[in-house]
C-alpha positions, -999 to 999 in steps of 0.1 A, spaced: -477 -651 592 -479 -693 597 -512 -706 582 -528 -737 585 -517 -765 562 -516 -800 562 -488 -823 574 -475 -857 569 -464 -867 603 -466 -852 641 -449 -823 648 -426 -844 672 -408 -857 638 -400 -824 624 -367 -827 601 -345 -805 586 -326 -823 557 -323 -800 526 -313 -770 545 -293 -787 573 -273 -804 546 -264 -772 529 -258 -748 556 -235 -765 579 -206 -766 556 -217 -736 528 -180 -727 520 -167 -740 551 -133 -744 529 -136 -709 513 -131 -681 532 -121 -648 518 -85 -644 508 -52 -629 526 -28 -614 506 -27 -638 475 -53 -656 450 -79 -677 465 -76 -681 504 -36 -685 493 -9 -667 515 24 -664 498 41 -643 523 64 -672 540 96 -651 543 100 -616 547 128 -607 526 108 -624 496 76 -605 509 95 -571 503 102 -581 467 64 -592 460 72 -626 461 95 -626 433 121 -655 442 121 -683 422 151 -674 400 170 -662 431 162 -665 465 171 -650 500 199 -666 524 173 -668 553 162 -705 544 128 -693 528 140 -712 495 127 -741 507 91 -729 499 100 -705 469 126 -729 452 141 -761 470 168 -756 444 186 -727 462 196 -747 491 222 -767 474 257 -756 483 243 -738 513 269 -724 540 269 -739 573 235 -737 593 212 -710 586 180 -709 613 152 -683 603 120 -675 623 93 -653 616 58 -640 603 36 -618 588 9 -597 607 -23 -595 582 -46 -569 591 -74 -570 565 -104 -546 563 -134 -544 541 -172 -542 538 -201 -554 521 -227 -521 506 -266 -535 500 -278 -520 462 -305 -502 482 -319 -491 519 -351 -517 512 -329 -548 507 -308 -537 540 -317 -550 573 -327 -522 594 -318 -498 564 -283 -502 572 -267 -505 539 -228 -508 546 -217 -537 572 -179 -537 581 -159 -569 585 -146 -575 618 -114 -592 613 -83 -589 639 -51 -590 629 -38 -625 621 -3 -635 625 11 -662 602 43 -676 613 72 -693 593 103 -715 600 134 -725 584 168 -744 589 190 -752 565 225 -770 564 253 -772 537 266 -809 535 293 -796 511 297 -770 482 271 -790 461 244 -799 483 224 -788 514 194 -798 534 165 -782 552 136 -782 570 107 -759 569 72 -750 584 50 -726 564 13 -717 560 3 -711 527 -30 -716 527 -56 -703 554 -76 -671 565 -99 -659 586 -133 -641 580 -154 -623 608 -188 -607 594 -214 -595 621 -249 -617 634 -265 -584 638 -264 -548 622 -291 -527 638 -321 -532 664 -310 -568 666 -318 -572 627 -296 -601 615 -271 -596 587 -280 -616 558 -242 -626 554 -245 -646 583 -265 -675 568 -236 -678 545 -207 -677 577 -201 -652 604 -169 -665 621 -150 -688 594 -112 -694 598 -91 -723 577 -56 -730 575 -30 -752 562 1 -759 578 30 -773 560 61 -793 567 88 -798 542 119 -815 546 140 -809 518 174 -815 498 190 -797 469 217 -804 446 240 -788 423 239 -808 393 264 -788 369 277 -755 377 247 -738 363 219 -762 374 209 -769 407 178 -789 419 160 -792 449 124 -806 463 110 -826 494 75 -840 504 54 -821 521 31 -831 552 -1 -808 552 -18 -803 587 -51 -785 580 -78 -773 603 -114 -753 595 -143 -738 615 -176 -724 602 -203 -705 623 -230 -697 607 -268 -688 613 -296 -716 601 -324 -701 583 -358 -716 594 -377 -702 562 -358 -726 541 -362 -757 564 -389 -784 554 -412 -791 580 -413 -827 573 -392 -850 548 -408 -839 516 -431 -813 529 -431 -779 527 -408 -754 536 -415 -731 568 -412 -700 546 -444 -716 525 -463 -716 559 -453 -674 565 -421 -675 584 -398 -647 569 -368 -654 548 -337 -653 569 -357 -661 602 -326 -673 625 -335 -704 646 -300 -722 650 -263 -713 652 -245 -743 634 -206 -749 641 -185 -774 623 -148 -784 632 -125 -802 616 -91 -802 634 -55 -818 627 -61 -835 593 -36 -846 571 -23 -843 534 1 -851 514 22 -835 485 57 -822 472 76 -792 463 100 -792 438 124 -765 419 150 -759 395 173 -726 389 196 -722 357 225 -699 356 225 -683 320 257 -659 327 270 -640 356 240 -616 353 210 -640 343 195 -666 361 161 -684 355 142 -707 379 111 -728 381 88 -742 409 60 -770 411 39 -776 442 21 -805 440 -18 -803 447 -27 -816 482 -60 -834 489 -70 -831 527 -102 -853 542 -118 -838 571 -136 -858 596 -154 -831 619 -181 -824 642 -215 -803 636 -230 -787 666 -262 -766 668 -278 -744 692 -312 -732 692 -320 -698 688 -356 -685 698 -378 -673 670 -407 -660 693 -430 -675 668 -462 -688 675 -488 -709 655 -516 -682 642 -537 -707 633 -547 -749 636 -522 -768 616 -544 -800 603 -537 -828 587 -572 -850 575 -593 -828 600 -568 -835 628 -551 -806 646 -512 -811 645 -504 -778 663 -531 -756 678 -535 -718 674 -513 -703 698 -487 -729 702 -447 -714 704 -430 -730 676 -398 -730 694 -412 -756 716 -423 -777 687 -385 -774 673 -367 -781 705 -366 -820 699 -347 -814 671 -319 -805 694 -322 -834 715 -296 -863 716 -316 -883 690 -324 -852 669 -316 -838 638 -299 -812 652 -279 -830 679 -243 -825 679 -229 -856 650 -203 -864 627 -194 -845 593 -169 -854 565 -158 -836 537 -125 -833 515 -107 -802 500 -78 -802 473 -54 -775 481 -43 -765 445 -10 -766 426 14 -739 420 37 -734 389 63 -704 392 87 -695 366 108 -665 368 141 -643 358 166 -627 379 190 -601 365 217 -587 381 218 -554 367 248 -536 385 269 -551 414 243 -535 438 212 -537 422 190 -571 414 158 -573 394 136 -598 391 103 -612 376 79 -643 383 48 -652 367 27 -677 386 0 -701 377 -24 -716 406 -45 -743 399 -80 -731 417 -101 -751 394 -96 -781 417 -120 -763 443 -146 -773 421 -173 -786 445 -170 -797 484 -188 -831 490 -203 -831 526 -214 -860 540 -232 -863 574 -241 -886 602 -274 -875 602 -285 -858 576 -288 -857 539 -258 -855 521 -251 -830 499 -226 -809 476 -214 -773 475 -203 -757 440 -180 -734 438 -167 -736 402 -133 -716 411 -112 -703 383 -71 -709 378 -53 -677 386 -25 -658 371 -1 -635 388 29 -615 377 51 -605 405 82 -576 398 108 -571 428 144 -555 431 168 -547 456 197 -526 459 226 -527 482 228 -493 498 255 -504 521 271 -538 528 251 -548 557 219 -529 543 198 -535 515 161 -521 505 138 -537 486 103 -529 467 78 -550 448 47 -549 428 25 -576 424 -9 -582 403 -34 -613 401 -61 -621 391 -94 -636 410 -105 -671 419 -139 -669 429 -165 -663 396 -188 -638 398 -215 -661 408 -199 -672 440 -186 -638 457 -198 -641 492 -189 -632 527 -166 -661 530 -145 -648 500 -151 -613 488 -123 -615 462 -113 -598 431 -82 -587 406 -56 -570 431 -28 -547 427 -4 -548 454 28 -528 466 57 -537 488 87 -528 505 111 -538 531 151 -537 542 173 -563 555 199 -554 579 230 -575 587 247 -558 614 273 -588 620 279 -621 601 257 -641 620 224 -621 622 201 -607 599 167 -590 608 145 -585 577 112 -561 583 91 -553 551 50 -537 546 27 -547 522 -4 -532 509 -34 -549 491 -57 -531 471 -87 -549 460 -113 -537 429 -145 -531 440 -165 -565 435 -202 -571 430 -216 -605 452 -242 -617 473 -247 -622 510 -273 -651 506 -271 -686 489 -297 -701 460 -326 -710 476 -342 -745 464 -345 -752 426 -327 -716 418 -297 -715 398 -264 -701 410 -260 -672 389 -253 -632 391 -287 -626 393 -283 -632 430 -258 -605 436 -271 -577 458 -242 -555 466 -209 -542 465 -176 -557 482 -147 -539 492 -118 -555 505 -80 -545 514 -52 -552 536 -18 -540 552 4 -567 557 39 -564 583 65 -589 582 94 -594 606 122 -625 601 148 -630 623 178 -649 608 209 -667 625 237 -679 605 256 -706 625 
């Protein structure tokens, strides 16, 4: 229950400072991963997807080398146009450690994602026997995580205060050139224009909101922890960043080829809008709230009416601008291809991704107090193994295996990124019924190890640690890819 206390100013001046700064963008740019480390998406071509992404030493002929290794478009023949998409069907849940911690006694809360399509498109043109040009459009970073706001009997899911409907995507547009320097060495690369969009929806906790600047929080006055009194929504659309993607391949012999690629980090600065919608708490003041003997809020006053001015045009929870930035990480990939037999090709790649750049998120509000969100991600490592076999001249079968480490440290595993080490298996076929047409289809099974995590943020003055973890995350996904390629 609320109990009386002395306030430093009248209730019309209620301010939501530290909590507002923390919640509106808490993890905005860190939704859960789709099929790669962090929130990366590596499935940017169906042929390569069926090989578990192993392609840096020898790519496919569908133009996807613009992303996987631009050197491979050197000496391209004629014009190639390739269009496709990967459908990501993610599933997962969070299980509380005990019934006592679970709202309404419901221990297991399920992820509610709809299948998400991730498109890709490439055009390449052979200038001559030694050089080629191309243009690629692909989405190497992005995902969607959707959790319920309520779990049972109208009880609020704790994770909704971290974020219940979150989206991020970064579309890369890359003009590319490749050149064969010697009969064995090819190089290629091009600039990248990144177009990025983010959206976060989450609940705001009244208990952690200061009554006035420097004053007690409502939780200290008896408001229960995780009492939702507002929905916060942040949107930032079509912001730009710039980088580059370069690669090289070297043919050691007729059977062995080495390859390497480096994609630079890309920083995107967002200028977005934060909006808020009040949620009725139906709480009333149980006893007079006084200051110096003066009654500020008499007993029986509806608390929602006292909070309402904060949602007015001049209030702290009115629509306002907000700015932040994120650096999408570098990718360094090296690998080898082996033409084991006339029909069998074997491939292996190692990938290092610089997720340590995702260290913190600075947040600058138009009206509220600026803050910094700590993420402290680690660099990640992946091993990709692939094979393809020409069953018939027009038909190729492919399989692959991928293992990657997690980017999120143990202390920041939340509903926004319930990630862990992963084992992944792929298979697919390519069919070229005529010289001018090829169809590729593939399937990708993502299996993630269980991971302990939390569904609440740290309280003021509370350190970020694994002591906050209160349950177990399960996550997995089925991915389906299709690409149509025309050879003109």
